[in-house]
C-alpha positions as CSV (number, residue, x, y, z in Angstrom):
1,X,22.2,-30.7,34.6
2,X,23.5,-29.5,31.2
3,X,27.0,-30.6,32.2
4,X,27.6,-33.9,30.4
5,X,31.3,-34.2,31.0
6,X,33.6,-37.1,31.7
7,X,34.0,-37.6,35.4
8,X,37.8,-37.1,35.2
9,X,37.3,-33.8,33.3
10,X,34.8,-32.6,35.8
11,X,37.0,-33.4,38.7
12,X,39.9,-31.7,37.0
13,X,37.8,-28.6,36.6
14,X,36.6,-28.7,40.2
15,X,40.1,-29.2,41.6
16,X,41.3,-26.2,39.5
17,X,38.4,-24.0,40.7
18,X,39.0,-25.0,44.4
19,X,42.7,-24.2,44.2
20,X,42.1,-20.8,42.5
21,X,39.4,-19.5,44.8
22,X,41.2,-20.7,48.0
23,X,44.1,-18.4,47.0
24,X,42.0,-15.5,45.6
25,X,39.4,-15.0,48.4
26,X,39.7,-13.6,51.9
27,X,38.9,-15.8,54.9
28,X,35.2,-16.7,55.3
29,X,35.1,-15.7,59.0
30,X,32.4,-13.1,58.5
31,X,28.8,-13.0,59.7
32,X,27.8,-11.1,56.6
33,X,26.5,-13.3,53.7
34,X,26.2,-13.2,49.9
35,X,23.3,-15.2,48.6
36,X,23.6,-16.8,45.2
37,X,20.8,-18.7,43.4
38,X,21.6,-21.9,41.4
39,X,18.1,-22.9,40.2
40,X,18.9,-23.0,36.4
41,X,19.7,-26.3,34.7
42,X,22.3,-24.7,32.4
43,X,25.7,-24.7,34.2
44,X,26.8,-21.6,32.3
45,X,24.1,-19.7,34.2
46,X,25.3,-20.8,37.6
47,X,29.0,-20.3,36.8
48,X,28.3,-16.6,36.0
49,X,26.5,-16.1,39.3
50,X,29.3,-17.7,41.3
51,X,32.1,-15.8,39.5
52,X,30.3,-12.5,40.1
53,X,29.6,-13.3,43.7
54,X,33.3,-14.1,44.3
55,X,34.4,-10.9,42.7
56,X,32.2,-9.1,45.2
57,X,33.7,-11.1,48.0
58,X,37.2,-9.8,47.1
59,X,36.1,-6.4,48.2
60,X,33.3,-7.3,50.6
61,X,34.4,-10.5,52.4
62,X,31.3,-12.6,53.2
63,X,30.1,-16.1,53.7
64,X,28.7,-17.5,50.4
65,X,25.3,-19.1,50.6
66,X,24.1,-21.0,47.5
67,X,20.4,-21.7,47.0
68,X,19.4,-24.6,44.8
69,X,16.9,-27.3,44.3
70,X,14.1,-28.4,41.9
71,X,10.5,-29.2,42.3
72,X,8.3,-31.4,40.1
73,X,6.6,-28.7,38.0
74,X,10.0,-27.2,37.0
75,X,11.5,-30.6,36.4
76,X,8.6,-31.7,34.2
77,X,8.4,-28.5,32.1
78,X,12.0,-27.5,31.8
79,X,14.6,-28.9,34.2
80,X,14.5,-32.6,33.3
81,X,18.2,-33.2,34.0
82,X,18.7,-31.0,37.1
83,X,21.2,-32.5,39.5
84,X,21.3,-31.0,43.0
85,X,24.4,-33.0,44.0
86,X,26.3,-31.7,41.0
87,X,25.3,-28.1,41.8
88,X,26.6,-28.6,45.3
89,X,29.9,-29.8,44.2
90,X,30.4,-26.9,41.8
91,X,29.3,-24.4,44.5
92,X,31.7,-25.8,47.1
93,X,34.6,-25.6,44.6
94,X,33.8,-21.9,44.3
95,X,34.1,-21.4,48.0
96,X,30.4,-21.8,49.2
97,X,30.1,-22.1,52.9
98,X,26.5,-23.4,52.7
99,X,24.5,-24.9,50.0
100,X,20.7,-25.0,50.7
101,X,18.2,-27.1,48.9
102,X,15.4,-24.7,49.2
103,X,12.6,-27.0,48.1
104,X,13.7,-29.6,50.5
105,X,13.8,-27.0,53.3
106,X,10.3,-25.8,52.3
107,X,8.9,-29.4,52.4
108,X,10.6,-30.2,55.8
109,X,9.2,-26.9,57.2
110,X,5.7,-27.8,56.0
111,X,5.9,-31.1,57.8
112,X,7.6,-29.7,60.9
113,X,7.2,-25.9,61.5
114,X,10.2,-26.1,63.9
115,X,12.5,-26.7,60.9
116,X,14.7,-23.7,60.0
117,X,17.8,-23.0,57.8
118,X,21.3,-23.0,59.3
119,X,23.7,-20.5,57.8
120,X,27.4,-20.2,58.9
121,X,26.6,-22.4,61.9
122,X,23.7,-20.2,63.0
123,X,20.1,-21.5,63.1
124,X,17.9,-18.7,61.7
125,X,14.5,-18.0,63.2
126,X,11.8,-18.4,60.6
127,X,10.1,-15.2,59.4
128,X,6.6,-14.6,58.0
129,X,6.1,-14.6,54.2
130,X,5.4,-11.6,52.1
131,X,1.9,-10.1,51.6
132,X,-0.9,-11.8,49.8
133,X,-0.9,-9.5,46.7
134,X,2.8,-10.1,46.0
135,X,2.5,-13.9,46.6
136,X,-0.5,-14.1,44.3
137,X,1.2,-12.2,41.5
138,X,4.2,-14.5,41.5
139,X,2.0,-17.6,41.8
140,X,-0.1,-16.6,38.8
141,X,2.9,-15.8,36.6
142,X,4.7,-19.0,37.6
143,X,1.6,-21.1,37.1
144,X,1.1,-19.8,33.5
145,X,4.8,-20.3,32.7
146,X,5.0,-23.9,33.9
147,X,1.6,-24.9,32.4
148,X,2.6,-22.9,29.3
149,X,-0.7,-20.9,29.3
150,X,-1.2,-17.5,27.7
151,X,-3.7,-16.5,30.4
152,X,-4.9,-17.7,33.8
153,X,-7.9,-20.1,33.4
154,X,-11.2,-18.7,34.6
155,X,-11.4,-21.4,37.3
156,X,-7.7,-21.2,38.4
157,X,-8.5,-20.4,42.0
158,X,-10.3,-23.7,42.4
159,X,-7.7,-25.9,40.7
160,X,-5.5,-28.1,42.9
161,X,-2.3,-27.4,40.9
162,X,-2.8,-23.6,41.3
163,X,-3.4,-24.0,45.1
164,X,-0.2,-26.0,45.3
165,X,1.7,-23.3,43.4
166,X,0.3,-20.7,45.8
167,X,1.3,-22.8,48.9
168,X,4.7,-23.4,47.5
169,X,5.2,-19.6,47.0
170,X,4.3,-19.1,50.7
171,X,7.0,-21.6,51.7
172,X,9.6,-20.1,49.4
173,X,8.8,-16.6,50.7
174,X,9.2,-17.8,54.3
175,X,12.7,-19.1,53.6
176,X,13.7,-15.9,51.7
177,X,12.4,-13.6,54.3
178,X,14.3,-15.6,56.9
179,X,17.6,-15.4,54.9
180,X,17.4,-11.7,54.2
181,X,16.2,-10.4,57.6
182,X,17.9,-12.7,60.1
183,X,21.4,-11.3,59.6
184,X,23.5,-8.9,57.4
185,X,23.4,-9.8,53.7
186,X,25.7,-8.0,51.3
187,X,24.1,-9.0,48.1
188,X,21.8,-11.3,46.2
189,X,23.2,-12.6,42.9
190,X,20.6,-14.1,40.6
191,X,20.2,-15.1,37.0
192,X,16.5,-14.3,36.9
193,X,14.1,-11.9,38.7
194,X,10.8,-13.5,37.6
195,X,8.7,-16.4,38.8
196,X,8.4,-17.5,42.4
197,X,11.7,-19.2,42.9
198,X,13.7,-16.2,41.8
199,X,11.3,-13.3,42.0
200,X,10.3,-13.8,45.6
201,X,14.0,-13.8,46.6
202,X,14.4,-10.5,44.7
203,X,11.3,-9.0,46.5
204,X,12.7,-10.0,49.9
205,X,16.1,-8.6,49.1
206,X,14.8,-5.3,47.9
207,X,12.6,-4.9,51.0
208,X,15.6,-5.7,53.2
209,X,17.6,-3.1,51.2
210,X,20.0,-5.7,49.9
211,X,21.7,-5.0,46.5
212,X,20.5,-7.3,43.7
213,X,22.8,-8.4,40.9
214,X,21.1,-9.8,37.9
215,X,23.5,-11.7,35.6
216,X,22.6,-12.3,32.0
217,X,22.6,-15.5,29.8
218,X,24.5,-14.1,26.9
219,X,27.9,-12.7,25.9
220,X,30.8,-13.1,28.3
221,X,29.9,-11.6,31.7
222,X,26.9,-9.2,31.6
223,X,25.1,-8.1,34.8
224,X,22.7,-5.4,35.9
225,X,22.5,-4.1,39.5
226,X,19.7,-2.6,41.6
227,X,21.1,-0.9,44.7
228,X,18.9,0.3,47.5
229,X,20.2,3.8,47.3
230,X,18.7,4.1,43.8
231,X,15.6,1.9,44.2
232,X,12.5,4.0,44.4
233,X,10.4,1.0,45.4
234,X,7.6,2.1,43.1
235,X,8.0,-0.5,40.4
236,X,9.2,-4.0,39.7
237,X,12.8,-4.8,39.5
238,X,12.7,-4.5,35.7
239,X,10.8,-1.2,35.8
240,X,13.5,0.3,38.1
241,X,16.2,-1.0,35.8
242,X,14.5,0.5,32.7
243,X,14.6,3.9,34.4
244,X,18.2,3.7,35.5
245,X,19.5,2.4,32.2
246,X,17.8,5.3,30.5
247,X,19.6,7.7,32.9
248,X,22.9,6.1,32.1
249,X,22.3,6.3,28.4
250,X,21.3,10.0,28.6
251,X,24.1,11.1,30.8
252,X,27.0,8.9,29.8
253,X,26.4,7.4,26.3
254,X,24.5,9.9,24.2
255,X,26.8,12.8,25.0
256,X,29.7,10.7,23.6
257,X,28.0,9.8,20.4
258,X,30.6,11.4,18.1
259,X,33.4,9.6,20.0
260,X,31.6,6.3,19.8
261,X,30.4,6.6,16.2
262,X,33.0,4.4,14.6
263,X,32.5,1.6,17.2
264,X,28.7,1.8,16.9
265,X,28.8,1.6,13.1
266,X,31.0,-1.5,13.2
267,X,28.7,-3.2,15.7
268,X,25.7,-2.2,13.6
269,X,27.3,-4.0,10.6
270,X,28.2,-7.0,12.7
271,X,24.6,-7.2,14.1
272,X,23.3,-7.0,10.5
273,X,25.2,-10.1,9.5
274,X,24.4,-11.8,12.8
275,X,27.8,-11.7,14.4
276,X,27.9,-11.1,18.2
277,X,24.3,-12.0,18.5
278,X,22.6,-12.5,21.8
279,X,22.4,-16.2,22.8
280,X,18.6,-16.4,22.2
281,X,18.7,-15.0,18.7
282,X,18.4,-17.6,15.9
283,X,21.5,-18.3,13.9
284,X,22.2,-19.5,10.4
285,X,22.2,-17.8,7.0
286,X,18.5,-16.9,7.2
287,X,19.2,-14.7,10.2
288,X,21.7,-12.5,8.4
289,X,20.8,-9.5,6.2
290,X,22.4,-8.8,2.9
291,X,20.4,-5.6,2.1
292,X,22.6,-2.5,2.3
293,X,20.4,0.4,1.1
294,X,16.8,1.3,0.1
295,X,17.4,0.4,-3.5
296,X,18.2,-3.2,-2.7
297,X,15.3,-3.3,-0.3
298,X,12.8,-2.1,-3.0
299,X,14.0,-4.8,-5.4
300,X,13.3,-7.6,-2.9
301,X,10.1,-6.0,-1.6
302,X,8.0,-6.8,-4.6
303,X,8.9,-10.4,-4.6
304,X,8.3,-10.9,-0.9
305,X,5.0,-9.0,-1.0
306,X,3.7,-11.2,-3.8
307,X,4.5,-14.3,-1.7
308,X,2.2,-13.0,1.1
309,X,-0.4,-11.6,-1.3
310,X,0.4,-8.1,-0.3
311,X,0.6,-4.9,-2.5
312,X,4.2,-3.6,-2.3
313,X,2.9,-0.1,-2.7
314,X,0.9,-0.2,0.5
315,X,2.3,-0.1,4.0
316,X,3.0,-3.4,5.8
317,X,2.9,-3.6,9.6
318,X,4.7,-6.5,11.3
319,X,3.4,-7.5,14.8
320,X,5.9,-9.7,16.7
321,X,4.2,-12.1,19.1
322,X,6.0,-12.5,22.4
323,X,6.5,-15.8,24.2
324,X,3.0,-15.7,25.6
325,X,3.7,-17.0,29.1
326,X,7.1,-15.3,29.6
327,X,7.5,-13.4,32.8
328,X,4.0,-11.9,33.0
329,X,3.7,-8.6,34.8
330,X,7.4,-8.0,35.4
331,X,7.7,-4.7,33.7
332,X,5.2,-2.1,32.6
333,X,2.7,-3.6,30.2
334,X,-0.5,-1.9,28.8
335,X,-2.7,-4.9,28.6
336,X,-3.7,-7.6,31.1
337,X,-1.6,-10.2,29.4
338,X,0.7,-10.6,26.4
339,X,-2.1,-12.7,24.8
340,X,-4.6,-9.9,25.3
341,X,-2.3,-7.5,23.6
342,X,-1.8,-9.8,20.6
343,X,-5.4,-10.7,20.2
344,X,-6.6,-7.1,20.6
345,X,-4.1,-5.9,18.1
346,X,-5.3,-8.5,15.6
347,X,-8.8,-7.3,16.2
348,X,-7.7,-3.7,15.5
349,X,-5.8,-4.8,12.4
350,X,-8.9,-6.6,11.0
351,X,-10.7,-3.3,10.9
352,X,-7.8,-1.4,9.5
353,X,-7.9,-2.4,5.8
354,X,-5.9,0.6,4.9
355,X,-2.7,-1.3,5.9
356,X,-1.4,-4.8,5.4
357,X,-0.5,-6.8,8.5
358,X,2.0,-9.6,9.1
359,X,1.6,-11.4,12.4
360,X,4.7,-13.4,13.4
361,X,4.9,-16.0,16.1
362,X,7.9,-16.2,18.5
363,X,10.5,-18.7,17.3
364,X,10.5,-20.5,20.7
365,X,6.8,-20.4,21.3
366,X,6.6,-24.2,21.7
367,X,8.4,-23.8,25.0
368,X,5.9,-21.2,26.3
369,X,2.5,-22.2,24.9
370,X,0.6,-25.5,25.1
371,X,-2.7,-24.2,23.9
372,X,-2.1,-23.3,20.2
373,X,-2.9,-19.6,21.0
374,X,-1.2,-18.3,17.8
375,X,-3.0,-20.7,15.5
376,X,-6.3,-20.0,17.2
377,X,-5.9,-16.3,16.7
378,X,-4.9,-16.8,13.1
379,X,-8.0,-19.0,12.5
380,X,-10.3,-16.3,13.9
381,X,-9.0,-13.9,11.2
382,X,-8.8,-16.3,8.3
383,X,-11.3,-14.3,6.2
384,X,-9.4,-11.1,6.4
385,X,-7.1,-11.1,3.4
386,X,-5.1,-8.2,4.5
387,X,-3.8,-10.1,7.5
388,X,-1.2,-12.9,7.3
389,X,-0.1,-15.1,10.2
390,X,3.2,-17.0,10.0
391,X,6.0,-18.4,12.2
392,X,8.8,-16.0,12.3
393,X,11.2,-18.7,11.1
394,X,9.1,-19.0,7.9
395,X,10.9,-16.0,6.4
396,X,14.5,-14.8,6.4
397,X,15.6,-11.5,7.8
398,X,16.2,-10.3,4.2
399,X,12.5,-10.9,3.4
400,X,11.3,-9.4,6.7
401,X,13.4,-6.2,6.4
402,X,12.4,-5.7,2.8
403,X,8.7,-5.9,3.6
404,X,8.1,-4.2,7.0
405,X,7.4,-0.5,7.2
406,X,6.4,-0.5,10.9
407,X,7.2,-3.0,13.7
408,X,5.0,-3.6,16.7
409,X,5.9,-5.4,19.9
410,X,5.6,-5.4,23.6
411,X,9.1,-5.8,24.8
412,X,10.9,-7.8,22.1
413,X,14.5,-7.0,21.0
414,X,13.1,-6.0,17.6
415,X,12.3,-2.7,19.2
416,X,16.0,-1.9,19.4
417,X,17.2,-3.8,16.3
418,X,14.8,-2.5,13.6
419,X,15.2,1.2,14.4
420,X,19.0,0.8,14.0
421,X,18.3,0.2,10.3
422,X,15.6,2.8,9.7
423,X,12.4,0.8,10.5
424,X,10.2,2.4,13.2
425,X,8.8,0.4,16.1
426,X,5.9,0.9,18.5
427,X,6.1,-0.7,22.0
428,X,3.1,-1.7,24.0
429,X,5.2,-2.3,27.1
430,X,8.6,-1.6,28.5
431,X,12.0,-3.4,28.0
432,X,15.3,-2.5,29.5
433,X,16.1,0.0,26.7
434,X,12.7,1.6,26.6
435,X,14.0,4.9,28.2
436,X,16.8,5.3,25.7
437,X,14.7,7.1,23.0
438,X,14.9,4.3,20.4
439,X,11.3,3.3,19.7
440,X,7.9,4.8,20.3
441,X,7.0,3.8,23.8
442,X,3.4,4.4,24.7
443,X,2.1,4.7,28.3
444,X,-1.4,3.4,28.1
445,X,-3.8,1.5,25.8
446,X,-5.4,4.6,24.4
447,X,-2.0,6.0,23.4
448,X,-1.2,2.7,21.8
449,X,-4.1,2.8,19.5
450,X,-3.5,6.5,18.7
451,X,0.2,5.7,17.9
452,X,-0.9,3.0,15.5
453,X,-3.4,5.3,13.8
454,X,-0.7,8.0,13.4
455,X,2.0,5.6,12.2
456,X,-0.3,4.0,9.5
457,X,-1.4,7.4,8.3
458,X,2.2,8.5,8.0
459,X,3.2,5.4,6.2
460,X,0.4,6.0,3.7
461,X,1.8,9.4,3.0
462,X,5.3,8.0,2.6
463,X,6.5,9.7,5.7
464,X,8.4,7.4,7.9
465,X,8.2,7.8,11.6
466,X,11.7,7.0,12.6
467,X,14.2,9.8,12.8
468,X,17.9,9.8,12.2
469,X,18.4,10.5,15.9
470,X,16.5,7.3,16.8
471,X,18.8,5.4,14.4
472,X,21.9,6.8,16.1
473,X,20.4,6.0,19.5
474,X,19.6,2.4,18.5
475,X,23.1,1.9,17.2
476,X,24.6,3.3,20.4
477,X,22.4,0.8,22.3
478,X,23.8,-2.0,20.2
479,X,27.3,-0.9,21.1
480,X,26.4,-0.6,24.8
481,X,24.7,-3.9,25.0
482,X,27.1,-6.0,22.9
483,X,30.4,-4.2,23.8
484,X,30.3,-1.5,26.5
485,X,28.4,-3.7,29.0
486,X,29.9,-7.1,28.1
487,X,32.9,-7.8,30.2
488,X,35.6,-10.0,28.8
489,X,37.4,-12.1,31.4
490,X,39.2,-15.4,31.1
491,X,37.2,-16.7,34.1
492,X,33.9,-16.6,32.1
493,X,34.1,-18.0,28.5
494,X,31.8,-16.5,25.9
495,X,28.4,-18.1,26.0
496,X,29.0,-20.1,22.8
497,X,31.9,-21.9,24.3
498,X,30.0,-25.2,24.5
499,X,29.5,-28.2,24.9
500,X,30.4,-28.7,28.5
501,X,33.7,-30.4,27.8
502,X,35.0,-27.3,26.0
503,X,33.6,-25.0,28.7
504,X,35.3,-26.9,31.5
505,X,38.6,-27.1,29.7
506,X,38.6,-23.3,29.0
507,X,37.7,-22.4,32.6
508,X,40.0,-25.0,34.1
509,X,42.9,-23.6,32.0
510,X,42.1,-20.1,33.1
511,X,42.1,-21.2,36.8
512,X,45.4,-23.1,36.4
513,X,47.4,-21.0,34.0
514,X,46.3,-17.4,33.7
515,X,47.5,-15.1,36.5
516,X,44.8,-12.8,38.0
517,X,46.9,-9.6,37.8
518,X,45.0,-7.1,35.8
519,X,42.1,-9.4,35.1
520,X,39.4,-6.9,34.2
521,X,36.8,-8.8,36.2
522,X,37.9,-7.4,39.6
523,X,38.2,-3.7,38.9
524,X,35.0,-3.7,36.8
525,X,33.0,-5.3,39.6
526,X,34.5,-3.0,42.2
527,X,33.7,0.0,40.0
528,X,30.1,-1.1,39.7
529,X,29.9,-1.9,43.4
530,X,31.4,1.2,44.8
531,X,29.7,3.6,42.3
532,X,26.4,1.8,42.7
533,X,26.0,1.6,38.9
534,X,23.1,-0.3,37.2
535,X,25.3,-2.2,34.9
536,X,28.7,-3.9,34.7
537,X,30.9,-2.2,32.0
538,X,34.1,-2.9,30.3
539,X,35.4,0.6,31.0
540,X,34.3,3.6,33.1
541,X,31.4,5.4,31.5
542,X,32.6,8.7,32.9
543,X,30.2,11.0,31.1
544,X,30.3,13.4,28.1
545,X,33.1,15.1,26.2
546,X,35.7,17.2,28.1
547,X,33.6,20.4,28.1
548,X,30.5,18.6,29.4
549,X,30.5,17.6,33.0
550,X,29.5,14.1,33.9
551,X,26.0,13.7,35.3
552,X,24.3,16.0,32.8
553,X,22.6,14.9,29.7
554,X,21.6,16.2,26.3
555,X,17.8,16.0,25.8
556,X,16.6,14.2,22.8
557,X,16.2,16.4,19.8
558,X,18.7,19.1,20.8
559,X,21.9,20.0,19.1
560,X,25.2,18.4,20.2
561,X,27.2,20.5,22.6
562,X,30.1,22.6,21.4
563,X,33.1,20.6,20.4
564,X,31.2,17.5,19.6
565,X,30.2,18.0,16.0
566,X,28.8,14.9,14.4
567,X,30.7,13.2,11.6
568,X,30.6,15.1,8.3
569,X,27.4,14.6,6.4
570,X,25.6,12.8,9.3
571,X,23.4,15.3,11.1
572,X,22.0,13.9,14.3
573,X,19.0,16.2,14.8
574,X,16.7,18.3,12.7
575,X,16.3,15.7,10.0
576,X,13.0,14.5,8.5
577,X,13.5,10.7,8.5
578,X,15.7,7.9,7.2
579,X,14.9,5.3,4.7
580,X,14.6,1.6,5.5
581,X,16.9,-0.1,5.2
582,X,19.5,2.5,6.3
583,X,22.8,1.9,4.6
584,X,25.2,-0.4,6.4
585,X,28.2,-1.4,4.2
586,X,30.9,-3.8,5.2
587,X,33.2,-2.2,7.9
588,X,35.7,0.2,6.3
589,X,39.3,-0.9,5.9
590,X,40.7,2.6,6.7
591,X,40.3,3.5,10.3
592,X,37.9,6.4,10.8
593,X,36.2,5.9,7.5
594,X,32.6,5.2,8.7
595,X,29.8,3.7,6.6
596,X,27.5,6.4,5.4
597,X,23.9,6.7,6.6
598,X,21.8,8.3,3.8
599,X,18.8,10.4,4.7
600,X,15.5,11.1,2.9
601,X,12.0,9.7,2.9
602,X,11.1,6.5,1.1
């Protein structure tokens, strides 16, 4: 467990948590349960799940059931220090009524089919697992992730380790179906929705019409929610979330663009200099950007282009490789695998000598690939001088932003970051922000190739394919993701409060010395819960300006409604394009004086 604290400090924290939750939770004498997973090795992940679950229990009293455990494949690949006993101690301090070692239960049930879980003193009758198609999909994705393979091997069905993965999935699904169908369950709170140990629980919860809360591993307290009233059941959890986030953005964020302009510009500047970054973004000086306008970009471009053997006068396309075994098939993707997308795009690029191509590997690829996939793809195209393959850490963001005219990704965060600064992006798959009008999101492989054709032709003509409206939408997304949907509460320190000693002292002090009156955690969770909203927010997102009723949206490309004129000199629609890199100066000292966003083609 990533909780290397002195025993006395750990006990001090556990005592503080026990006392706090004993006084802040209703009695546990309820048949209804809330299920919380604790499968992740990082204690910060589990703490977020427990805090959110307890906030629900304040308004929906329920018996807390914590699921934990680790099996050899997860321990070997990722969770080398997982400590089930420590998880149990933390869960009990947060008021858990039952802590179930799921893998132990699966193994005991395999040996003795009469074995069944006991929850709140009741022995639950074991249910049947989910259907073969669902089980196979999660087994395949989990197998690739734990073996760090970009694709399933051709002979995977005959491999003993794959059969074991498949059998383990059956056991997990049996336990989850039992938990979610044997009695009333108020919610599932989980840090992940992918792979068998998490994803199969999400599948069972959705089919039992149980709300699913998906906490995030970044910021303070971020969480998404999928409620049965809004679950169409036609897509994966992430696909449903993409649709619902798009609706919130259209109805409650975009109509308030003038009101939120100053806040969005400040966060755009902070993002540019790598402040407030998501936890998985790389830090350091090479991750910050000093460029402030197209002139500065042009000066650096010639130098960086020469470094890669490129002509600065010709368009450059950057293709961002994803972590190749990461959560395969969990949202809409146009190709059979992430590896197929990358390899096929490289093959397309080899034929398109009218552009220059920079292929960048994921900075954490070593954690996701054991086959050397990126190097193999690069070697296959060594003779093509207009293609360059490099690790993303080999160049700074200053160099990258000066060089790239078009970004291409499946679901990476560059698809919301680059458009915020005037660089267009094409997505060959969906991410949570894909319905917010930020990037060019294509719906099938044919559209993907056509979009690339059109973007390259436009770049050759000097006509950029990102509009000023897309820039504004991207910056509003930065505000929503980093501010509007990141709840600040003393009970959950910011992700960077680390190592464990610092984290425990901060949380212990909050439990002991900060009164809970007006803690924003409780009203925010209640608002999300009662309104069935797809995300936790700092404040109510009550819709548009006064003359625009909530629940209606302004379609992309239409003029702002009356009374919501954009800031002077910054039209939001009807513009040709913006220049990369769109100007972001240091935040203004005078309130209300926003950084300018110049327009005009490159």
